C-alpha positions as CSV (number, residue, x, y, z in Angstrom):
1,M,52.0,19.5,58.8
2,L,55.1,18.6,60.9
3,R,57.4,21.4,59.4
4,L,54.6,24.2,60.3
5,V,54.7,22.9,63.6
6,N,58.5,23.3,63.9
7,R,58.5,26.8,62.6
8,F,55.9,28.0,65.0
9,R,57.8,26.4,67.9
10,S,61.1,28.0,66.3
11,S,59.1,31.4,66.2
12,L,58.0,31.1,69.9
13,I,61.5,30.1,71.1
14,W,63.2,33.5,69.4
15,A,60.3,35.3,71.0
16,G,61.0,34.2,74.4
17,G,64.6,34.8,73.7
18,V,63.9,38.3,72.6
19,L,61.5,39.2,75.6
20,A,64.0,37.5,77.9
21,G,66.4,39.5,76.8
22,I,64.5,42.9,76.8
23,L,63.5,41.7,80.7
24,C,67.2,41.3,81.6
25,I,68.3,44.5,80.3
26,L,65.6,46.3,82.2
27,Y,66.3,44.4,85.4
28,V,70.3,45.1,85.1
29,H,69.4,48.8,84.4
30,A,67.1,48.8,87.5
31,L,70.0,47.0,89.5
32,I,72.6,49.7,88.6
33,T,70.6,52.7,89.3
34,M,69.1,51.3,92.4
35,D,70.7,53.0,95.6
36,P,71.1,50.8,98.2
37,F,71.9,53.8,100.8
38,A,68.9,55.9,100.0
39,R,67.1,55.4,103.2
40,L,70.4,56.5,105.0
41,R,70.5,59.5,102.7
42,Q,67.0,61.3,103.8
43,P,67.3,65.1,104.2
44,S,69.0,66.1,107.6
45,P,67.0,67.7,109.9
46,L,70.0,70.2,110.9
47,G,70.0,71.1,107.3
48,S,72.3,70.6,104.2
49,E,75.4,72.4,105.7
50,I,75.7,70.9,109.3
51,G,77.0,67.8,110.0
52,I,77.2,67.5,113.8
53,R,75.5,69.4,116.5
54,L,76.5,69.5,120.0
55,E,74.9,71.2,122.8
56,D,75.9,72.4,126.6
57,V,79.6,71.8,125.5
58,T,83.2,73.3,126.5
59,L,85.3,73.9,123.5
60,K,89.1,74.1,123.7
61,H,91.6,75.2,120.6
62,Y,95.3,74.6,121.0
63,K,98.4,75.7,119.2
64,G,100.7,72.9,119.7
65,T,100.4,72.1,123.1
66,Q,99.6,75.6,124.0
67,L,95.8,76.5,125.0
68,R,94.7,79.4,122.8
69,T,91.0,79.6,123.1
70,R,88.4,77.7,125.4
71,A,84.8,78.6,125.7
72,H,81.2,77.2,127.1
73,L,78.9,77.2,124.6
74,A,75.0,76.7,124.6
75,R,75.3,74.9,121.0
76,L,78.2,73.9,118.4
77,D,77.2,73.2,115.0
78,V,80.0,71.7,112.6
79,R,79.8,72.0,109.2
80,Q,80.1,69.3,106.6
81,D,83.3,70.2,105.5
82,R,84.8,70.6,109.0
83,Q,86.5,73.9,108.4
84,Y,83.7,76.1,109.9
85,L,82.0,76.1,113.7
86,D,79.0,77.9,114.5
87,M,78.9,78.7,118.0
88,S,75.8,80.0,120.0
89,G,75.5,81.3,123.6
90,V,78.9,81.8,124.1
91,S,80.1,82.3,127.7
92,D,83.2,81.9,129.9
93,G,85.1,82.7,126.7
94,Y,89.0,83.1,127.2
95,Y,91.5,83.7,124.8
96,Y,95.2,83.3,125.6
97,T,97.7,86.3,124.6
98,P,101.5,86.8,125.4
99,R,99.9,89.9,127.5
100,G,97.7,87.5,129.4
101,E,93.9,86.1,128.8
102,F,90.9,88.4,128.1
103,S,87.4,87.3,128.5
104,F,84.9,87.3,126.1
105,A,80.8,86.5,126.0
106,A,78.6,86.6,122.9
107,E,75.5,85.6,121.4
108,R,76.9,84.1,118.4
109,A,80.5,83.4,117.2
110,D,81.9,81.6,114.4
111,W,85.6,80.0,113.9
112,N,87.3,79.3,110.6
113,A,89.9,76.5,110.8
114,V,91.6,77.7,107.6
115,T,92.2,81.4,108.4
116,R,92.4,80.7,112.3
117,K,89.9,83.5,112.7
118,I,87.2,83.6,115.6
119,E,84.8,86.3,114.4
120,V,81.8,87.5,116.6
121,T,78.8,89.2,114.7
122,S,76.3,90.0,117.6
123,G,76.9,92.2,120.5
124,A,79.7,91.1,122.8
125,H,81.4,92.1,125.9
126,I,85.3,91.5,125.9
127,K,87.6,92.5,129.1
128,S,91.3,92.2,129.8
129,K,93.7,94.1,132.2
130,D,94.2,96.8,129.2
131,F,90.3,97.0,128.4
132,D,86.7,96.4,129.7
133,L,84.3,96.9,126.8
134,D,80.8,96.3,125.2
135,V,81.2,95.9,121.6
136,S,79.0,95.8,118.6
137,G,81.5,92.8,117.1
138,F,84.9,91.7,117.2
139,S,87.4,89.2,115.6
140,V,90.5,87.7,116.4
141,D,93.1,87.3,113.9
142,Q,96.0,85.1,114.6
143,E,97.5,85.8,111.7
144,Q,97.5,89.8,112.2
145,D,98.0,89.3,116.0
146,A,95.1,91.6,116.2
147,L,91.8,92.0,118.3
148,L,89.6,93.8,115.7
149,V,86.5,95.9,116.7
150,P,84.9,97.1,113.2
151,G,81.9,99.0,114.9
152,R,81.0,100.9,117.9
153,L,82.6,100.1,121.5
154,G,82.2,101.7,124.9
155,G,83.6,101.2,128.2
156,R,86.9,101.3,129.7
157,L,90.4,101.7,127.6
158,Y,93.2,101.7,129.9
159,D,93.1,104.3,132.5
160,G,90.2,106.1,130.8
161,N,86.3,105.6,129.5
162,V,85.8,105.7,125.8
163,E,83.1,106.1,123.3
164,A,84.7,105.1,120.1
165,V,84.6,103.4,116.8
166,N,87.0,100.9,114.6
167,L,89.6,99.5,117.4
168,T,92.7,97.6,116.3
169,Y,94.3,96.2,119.5
170,R,97.8,94.1,119.0
171,L,97.6,91.3,121.3
172,S,101.2,90.7,122.1
173,T,102.2,94.4,122.6
174,G,99.0,96.1,123.6
175,N,99.4,98.8,121.1
176,Y,96.3,100.0,119.5
177,S,94.6,102.6,117.1
178,V,90.7,103.5,117.5
179,G,88.7,106.6,116.6
180,P,87.3,108.7,116.1
181,V,87.2,108.4,119.8
182,S,86.0,110.7,122.8
183,W,88.1,109.7,126.2
184,E,87.4,110.8,129.7
185,G,89.6,110.1,132.8
186,M,91.5,111.9,135.7
187,L,94.2,114.3,134.6
188,A,96.0,117.4,136.8
189,V,96.6,119.9,134.1
190,P,98.6,122.9,135.6
191,T,97.5,126.6,134.9
192,Q,99.9,129.3,133.5
193,D,99.3,131.6,136.7
194,G,101.7,129.5,138.9
195,E,99.5,127.1,140.8
196,K,101.5,124.5,142.1
197,N,99.3,121.9,143.1
198,P,96.6,121.5,140.8
199,K,94.0,119.3,141.7
200,R,93.2,116.3,139.5
201,T,89.9,116.8,137.9
202,R,87.9,114.6,135.5
203,W,89.0,116.0,131.9
204,K,87.3,114.7,128.4
205,I,89.0,114.4,125.3
206,K,87.9,114.2,121.6
207,S,89.5,113.7,118.6
208,E,88.1,113.1,115.1
209,G,91.1,111.3,113.8
210,L,92.7,108.1,114.3
211,I,94.1,107.4,118.0
212,T,97.2,105.4,118.3
213,H,98.6,103.9,121.6
214,V,102.2,103.1,121.2
215,G,104.2,101.9,123.9
216,D,103.6,104.8,126.6
217,I,102.5,107.4,124.1
218,D,99.1,108.3,123.0
219,K,98.5,110.5,120.1
220,W,95.3,112.5,119.3
221,P,95.0,114.2,116.1
222,N,93.2,117.4,116.1
223,G,92.8,117.0,119.8
224,E,90.3,118.9,122.0
225,A,90.4,118.7,126.0
226,T,88.4,120.1,128.8
227,D,87.7,119.8,132.1
228,G,84.7,122.0,131.9
229,E,86.5,125.1,133.0
230,V,89.6,124.9,130.9
231,L,89.8,124.1,127.1
232,V,92.9,123.2,125.2
233,K,92.8,122.5,121.4
234,A,95.8,121.5,119.0
235,E,96.7,120.0,116.0
236,M,98.3,117.1,117.8
237,V,98.1,116.1,121.6
238,E,100.5,113.4,122.7
239,R,100.4,112.1,126.6
240,N,103.1,109.8,128.0
241,T,100.9,107.8,130.0
242,K,104.1,106.5,132.4
243,T,105.2,110.2,133.1
244,D,101.9,112.0,132.6
245,V,103.2,114.6,130.5
246,I,101.3,116.2,127.5
247,T,102.5,117.8,124.8
248,A,100.3,119.8,122.2
249,T,101.8,121.1,118.8
250,G,100.6,122.7,116.1
251,N,98.2,126.1,116.7
252,V,97.7,125.3,120.2
253,R,94.8,127.4,121.8
254,Y,94.3,127.5,125.6
255,F,91.2,128.8,127.2
256,S,90.5,129.0,130.7
257,Q,88.5,131.4,133.5
258,K,91.8,133.7,133.9
259,T,93.3,133.5,130.6
260,N,93.4,132.9,126.9
261,M,96.4,132.0,124.9
262,T,97.7,130.7,122.0
263,C,101.2,129.2,121.1
264,D,102.9,126.8,118.7
265,K,103.9,124.1,121.3
266,A,102.9,123.6,125.0
267,V,104.3,120.8,127.3
268,I,102.7,120.2,130.5
269,Y,104.2,118.4,133.2
270,H,101.6,116.7,135.8
271,K,104.0,115.5,138.2
272,E,106.4,118.5,138.3
273,K,103.0,120.8,138.3
274,H,104.3,123.5,135.7
275,A,103.9,124.0,131.8
276,I,106.4,125.1,129.4
277,F,104.7,127.5,126.4
278,T,107.0,127.9,123.1
279,G,107.1,129.6,119.8
280,T,104.9,132.6,119.3
281,V,103.2,133.0,122.4
282,H,100.1,135.3,122.8
283,M,98.4,135.3,126.3
284,L,95.5,137.3,127.2
285,F,94.9,137.9,131.1
286,K,91.1,138.5,131.7
287,P,89.8,141.1,134.2
288,E,88.2,140.0,137.2
289,D,84.8,140.9,136.2
290,Q,85.2,138.8,132.8
291,Q,86.9,135.6,134.4
292,N,83.8,133.8,134.2
293,Q,83.4,134.3,130.4
């Protein structure tokens, strides 16, 4: 009888040990899978990508000791990777270049710390001594030293008003390319009939090609210029913005109230008040009764 009691007691001890082992394993498993910081990892109300949100702030960016960009922001979102800044309500923005600063304002803008590129995807206004433009969007690429407007733009560009698309403006030199474009400004183009003091009138110049401005020279491929009374067309129209000399080459056609003319090349000197036509020149003087046709 005593032997049976001892066997029963041993079985209970063995079963208790097994149960204790199982409970210990379950406890250890629960312990190692438990996240003590779970409460701190609740979904952020800012979203999964936003790490920091600031409101009503002024942002400044330096290259070395030089201030390159500053702007006031209604809201600034810093993403989790700290490489992207999402900016909303951008006002009093300035970007500093070797030619001086240009100002900007926009509804939204992004900054990429890796590519060092500002990109505005909403409508914006940009202004400097060289331009004052409303644009559909723009970006500033420090690596390319360029202000890029990939869409439509309108306003002042140097000494005239433009309606155009696709502007690339070099920040250090002021050189640019843009087009197709329509330009409007004041010019004083002499006539062939010897007028020595032509009045400065408002001219409109159009080109379906890519306009370039390098140094003092504007180039208008397949250009067409008119003041409402005179119409000039040529395969290439160049204008020296410093001397105000216009050179038209390639299938030059000149139409006015008094004369019609074609030639290979025309050089028009505004300040000297004369023009030189070369190559094969054909000129038609209209009778007085046809001069308004």
